[in-house]
N, C-alpha and C positions, 0 to 999 in steps of 0.2 A: 761574817755573821748570817746567823741563819734568820729568816723571817719570824721566828718567835721572839728574838730576840730583842729583834729593830721594833716589831709591834710593842714590847714592853718600854721600850727605851722611846716611842713615841708618846707611850702612854704617861709615862714618869715625865716627861716635859709637858704634857699637857694640863691645859687649869684643871681644877675636880670640879668644874661643872660640864665642860666639855667629855671628860671622862665618867660623870657619872651618866648623862645624854649616853652616851656609847653602850654603855655596859646593856643597859635596859633595854635600848636597842639590838643588843646581840640576844638579850633572855628571850625578848618576843619573836624574832628570826628563828632561834633554836624551839620554842614550843611550836611558832608555824611550822617547823620543817619536821617535828615528832609526829606531829596531827598529821602531814601528808603521807608520812610513811605508815602511820595507825590505819590510813583510809585506803592504802593502797593494797596493804595485808589482808583487809577485811575483803577488800574485791577479788582479790586473787583466792582468797579460803573462801569464798564464797560461790567464785565460779568453777574453781578446781572440786573435783569428784577427790580424787586423791590426795591422803594428806603431805606427800611428797613436794617439795621445792625444788624441783631443776632450774631454776633460774640463773643460777651460777655456774652452771655448765656451757650454758647454752655459747655455741661457738667453737668449744674449744673440743665438741667429739667431734671423730673424724670417723669414717670406713675407708680401709682401703683394701681392695679385692671386688671379689664377684659378690654383691648379698643374694642372688637368687641360686647361684648354686651350691652356696653355704645350706642355704633356706633345705632344698634339695636333700642335701647332706645327712643334716640333722633330720629331716623328716623321715629320710629310707631306715636310719638307723633305730627308730620306731618299728 
């Protein structure tokens, strides 16, 4: 049984008052999370000059080889 199915069964077994309170709590938490994400986006946009967001690539890009020699090679081509 998946966690989602377990949650649905737990809600169905719960009294209606408890379910309503939990649903309201989840709505408040979701709004709070959305507000935090929006503030984070605004902070990044305000501090960045570029319109590009590379945060999803952090830690994924690696360079293998000698960067200085490759730069010299590219420079000498011009």
